[in-house]
Each structure stands twice: as structure tokens, then as C-alpha cells.
N, C-alpha and C positions, 0 to 999 in steps of 0.2 A: 504494500500500500504506500502510495506517495502522498505528498501534502494535498494535492488537488483532489485525490480520491477521498482523503479524510474530510476535506471541506465539503465535498458533495454529500458525504454521509450525514452531515448535520441536518439534511432535509428529511432523513429517515426517522422512524419512530424509536429506534434504539441504536446504540453504538455498534459498530462492526464487531463481530465475535473475535476477530483475529488480533485485536489490539490489546496491549498491556494495560494493567490497572491505571497507571497515571495518564495514559491517553484516554481511557474511558472517563476518568475524572475531568479532563479538559474538554471532552466531548459534552459531558453533562453541564459543565460550566457554560459552554458556548450556547447550549440549548436552553439556558435559563434555570437550571437546577443546581444552584450554588451549594445548597446543603448536601446534596448527594455527592457532588464533586469533593467537598470538604471531608465527608465521611470516608470516601475511598482513599483520599490522600493521607488522612490521619492514621489510617491502618498500615501504611507503608513506612519502612524504616531505612530509607536510603537518602543519600545526599540530594538526589534529584527529587525525591518526595518532599524534602525540606524546601527545595527551590520552588516547586509547584505550590506548596503550602504557603510560602511567602507571597507568591503572586495572588493566590486566592484572598489572603487577608488584605493585601494592597487593594484589590478590587472591592472588597467589602468596605474599605475606608478605615480599617483598624491599623494605623501606621505603626504603632508600638509593637503589635503582634507581628506584623509583616517584617519589621526590622529584626525582630528576634529570629524569625525563620530564615531571613536572608543570611544572618550571622551563622546560624546552624548549618546552612548550606555552604558556608565559606564564600559567599557571593556578596557583591555590593548591590544595593538597590539600583536597578537600571534607570536610565534617563530616557525611557521609551514610553510610548503610549501603552495602555493596557492591551490594546489590540495587537500591537507589535510584540509585546512581551509574550502574549499567548501564542502568537505565530512562531516566535523563536523557540518556545518550549516544545510545541508540537513538532516542529522540524527536527529539533535535537532528539526527541524521543523516537521519531520515525527513523532517523539515521542510526540510532543505537539498535533498533529492532532489525534494520537491514543488515547490520554488521554481525548480528548474532545468528 
């Protein structure tokens, strides 16, 4: 699956089966289910999960919590729009899937 395929899947009723949990979380976020995205992300224990967690709290408007998760991920808060940050996260996760 590439980025364009993932974007097209947002028109569907549910995320593609072949995607990893963090991609499912970002799918749910993009389709308006922030709570489900957060639950999925909170159940993961990786650096990338912390990074997605940070993005979700930034989107929520909880800057302190977002900053905590950016720090946990070893990342700085990006100077990107939320849309661009979402895109960068999806692309990064899709590339990781492709390599595995």
C-alpha cells in the first residue's frame, strides 16, 4: 500500500486490514474518531507510538501533553501544519511497512 492508496481508503467504512496499528490509528484520526485513534496509540509501546501520541495531543490542543510525548519520542515539536505532520507520519509508517 502506498500513500495514495491509504488516502483513498479514508473514503471507506473501515481501515484497510493490511495496515499496522499506528496506521489504523491515523486512519481513525483522519476519519474523525480521535478517541479510537488515541486508544490504539496508547496501547503501543514504541518510539513511533510516542510520536503519533504526541501528534494526537497536539491536534487535541493539549500542548503540555503533546510536548511530553514529543520528548518521549526523542523528537522536537514540528513546525508543520497538523495536516502535514499527519502526512509525514503516514508516509514514514508506510515506508517502514514496505521495508519489513
